[in-house]
C-alpha positions as CSV (number, residue, x, y, z in Angstrom):
1,M,89.6,81.6,177.5
2,S,90.7,84.9,175.7
3,L,93.5,87.1,177.5
4,S,91.2,89.3,179.3
5,I,89.8,86.7,181.3
6,I,93.0,85.2,182.3
7,L,94.0,88.9,183.6
8,Y,90.7,89.1,185.2
9,F,91.5,86.2,187.1
10,A,94.8,87.0,188.2
11,I,93.3,90.5,189.3
12,Q,90.2,89.2,190.8
13,P,90.9,85.4,192.7
14,I,87.2,86.0,193.5
15,M,84.4,86.4,191.4
16,S,80.6,85.8,191.3
17,E,79.1,83.8,188.5
18,K,77.2,86.9,187.3
19,E,80.2,88.7,186.4
20,L,82.1,86.1,185.0
21,L,79.3,85.7,182.6
22,K,79.3,89.1,181.5
23,A,83.0,89.1,181.2
24,L,82.7,85.8,179.2
25,E,79.7,87.3,176.6
26,E,81.8,90.8,176.1
27,D,85.1,89.0,175.4
28,T,82.8,86.7,173.1
29,R,81.4,89.8,171.3
30,R,84.6,91.5,170.7
31,E,85.7,88.2,169.2
32,C,82.8,87.6,167.0
33,T,83.2,91.4,165.9
34,A,87.1,90.8,165.0
35,I,86.3,87.7,163.2
36,L,82.8,89.7,161.2
37,E,85.3,92.4,160.1
38,N,87.9,89.9,159.2
39,A,85.9,88.0,157.3
40,G,84.0,91.0,155.4
41,Q,87.4,92.7,154.2
42,E,88.6,89.2,153.0
43,A,85.3,88.9,151.2
44,E,85.6,92.5,150.1
45,A,88.8,91.4,148.9
46,I,87.9,88.0,147.2
47,V,84.9,90.3,145.3
48,K,87.4,93.1,144.3
49,A,89.5,90.6,142.7
50,A,87.3,88.6,140.9
51,I,85.6,91.7,139.6
52,E,89.4,92.8,138.4
53,G,90.1,89.9,137.2
54,Q,86.4,89.8,135.1
55,E,87.3,93.1,133.6
56,R,90.6,91.9,132.7
57,F,89.2,89.3,131.1
58,K,86.8,91.2,129.5
59,R,89.7,93.8,128.1
60,E,91.8,90.7,127.3
61,R,89.0,89.4,125.0
62,F,88.2,92.0,123.5
63,E,91.5,93.6,122.7
64,R,92.2,89.6,121.4
65,A,88.9,90.3,119.2
66,K,89.5,93.4,117.7
67,A,93.1,92.4,116.9
68,S,91.4,89.4,115.2
69,M,88.8,91.6,113.3
70,D,91.5,94.3,112.5
71,S,94.1,91.2,111.1
72,E,90.6,89.7,109.2
73,R,89.8,93.5,107.7
74,V,93.2,94.1,106.5
75,K,93.1,90.4,104.7
76,M,90.2,91.1,103.3
77,L,90.8,94.7,101.6
78,A,94.4,93.0,100.7
79,N,91.9,89.9,99.0
80,A,90.1,92.6,97.4
81,R,92.6,95.0,95.8
82,L,94.6,91.7,94.6
83,Y,91.2,90.9,92.8
84,T,90.8,94.1,91.8
85,N,94.3,94.1,90.2
86,E,93.9,91.0,88.6
87,V,90.0,91.6,87.0
88,M,92.2,95.0,85.7
89,L,94.7,93.5,84.5
90,K,92.6,90.9,82.5
91,E,91.0,93.9,80.9
92,R,94.2,95.5,80.1
93,Q,94.9,92.2,78.1
94,L,91.5,91.9,76.8
95,A,91.8,95.4,75.4
96,I,94.8,95.4,74.2
97,A,94.8,91.9,72.5
98,G,91.2,93.5,71.1
99,V,92.9,97.1,69.5
100,F,95.6,95.2,68.3
101,E,93.5,92.1,66.1
102,K,91.7,94.9,64.8
103,A,94.7,97.1,64.2
104,S,96.1,93.8,62.4
105,D,92.9,93.7,60.3
106,R,92.6,96.8,59.4
107,L,96.2,96.8,58.1
108,K,95.2,93.4,56.0
109,R,92.6,95.5,54.4
110,V,95.6,97.9,53.4
111,R,96.3,96.9,49.8
112,S,93.0,97.3,48.6
113,N,93.6,101.0,49.6
114,K,93.3,103.5,46.7
115,D,96.2,105.0,48.0
116,Y,98.1,101.8,49.3
117,S,100.7,102.8,46.4
118,K,101.5,106.0,48.2
119,I,102.0,103.9,51.6
120,F,104.2,101.5,50.0
121,E,106.2,104.3,48.4
122,R,106.6,106.0,51.9
123,L,108.1,102.5,53.6
124,L,110.6,102.5,50.5
125,K,111.7,105.6,50.8
126,E,112.0,105.1,54.8
127,T,113.9,101.9,53.9
128,R,116.4,102.9,51.5
129,E,117.3,106.3,53.5
130,Q,118.2,103.9,56.8
131,W,120.0,101.4,54.8
132,R,122.0,104.3,53.5
133,T,122.5,105.6,57.3
134,Y,123.5,102.8,58.5
135,M,125.3,100.2,55.5
136,K,127.2,103.5,53.9
137,G,127.1,101.9,50.4
138,E,126.9,98.4,51.2
139,K,124.9,96.4,48.7
140,G,121.3,94.8,49.9
141,V,118.1,92.7,48.8
142,I,114.8,94.3,48.7
143,I,111.8,92.2,49.5
144,V,108.7,93.1,49.0
145,L,105.3,91.0,47.8
146,K,104.9,89.7,44.9
147,E,101.4,91.6,44.1
148,D,104.0,94.8,45.4
149,M,106.4,94.4,42.6
150,L,104.1,96.4,40.2
151,F,105.1,99.3,42.2
152,L,109.0,99.1,41.4
153,K,108.4,99.2,38.1
154,G,111.2,101.7,36.9
155,F,113.7,101.3,39.6
156,N,116.7,101.6,39.3
157,D,119.7,100.8,41.9
158,T,122.7,99.3,41.0
159,N,123.2,98.4,44.9
160,C,119.8,97.1,45.7
161,E,118.7,93.8,44.3
162,L,114.8,93.3,44.1
163,I,113.0,89.8,44.9
164,A,109.2,88.9,45.3
165,D,108.3,86.5,48.1
166,E,106.2,84.6,46.1
167,A,105.3,82.7,49.4
168,G,103.3,85.5,50.4
169,N,104.1,85.0,54.4
170,M,105.4,88.2,54.8
171,P,102.8,91.5,55.5
172,P,102.9,94.2,53.0
173,G,105.9,96.2,53.2
174,I,109.3,96.4,52.6
175,I,112.4,94.3,54.0
176,M,116.1,94.9,53.1
177,M,118.9,92.8,54.3
178,S,122.4,92.3,53.2
179,K,123.3,89.5,51.0
180,D,125.0,87.7,53.8
181,K,121.7,88.4,56.0
182,K,123.5,89.2,58.8
183,Y,121.6,92.7,58.6
184,K,118.4,93.4,58.4
185,I,115.5,96.2,58.1
186,V,112.0,95.5,58.5
187,N,109.8,98.2,57.6
188,T,106.0,96.6,56.8
189,L,102.9,97.5,58.1
190,D,103.0,95.0,61.0
191,S,106.3,96.2,62.1
192,R,104.7,99.8,62.2
193,L,102.0,98.0,64.4
194,E,104.8,96.8,67.0
195,K,106.3,100.0,66.7
196,A,103.2,101.9,68.0
197,R,102.5,98.9,70.6
198,P,103.5,101.4,73.6
199,E,101.8,104.5,72.6
200,L,99.1,102.0,71.7
201,V,99.0,100.7,75.3
202,S,99.5,103.5,77.0
203,M,96.4,105.0,75.6
204,I,94.2,102.0,76.6
205,D,95.7,102.1,80.3
206,R,94.5,105.6,80.7
207,T,91.2,104.8,79.5
208,L,90.8,102.3,81.6
209,L,91.8,104.5,84.7
210,S,89.8,107.1,83.8
211,A,86.9,104.6,83.7
212,E,87.6,103.7,87.0
């Protein structure tokens, strides 16, 4: 029984049945209203918490998905760059190998060129000048292809001994070394090609970059 009913009995010891029923009805109505209001507030709070939880879950799931997509995108870009670099490196190596192969084949045919004697004389002059600069009067040995000995007719230098490469293993050009073989100057067509390698590689790189 509610407090209002108890108080009512304390104040009004004698109450008619009609009055008692009315008092009980009003008290019951107030309690039901209070219960409904509390229930409504609790339900509203539960619904609000559920909505907030769902929204939070959506945001978290979205952030995780976005982070995963960003990570995958970065990975795909990195793989694409790596693949591109590998392709470019392979193309560069093939280009360099192709250029040097063609250059080497062309150099092998230089001996049949009508101007080869002039090329040989220039190589010989460069080699002797370099020898005199660094060896200063030391005696040396000049080695050339057997076929190139004809270009040395009339050559006269007491500090130089002429030797023909009978085996034909050396490329066209001049090799000059000390008698103890400690010092050597290689001035052949192949060695000149190797000296030009950095410039040729740089040219190939510029060509590949401009083609991108």
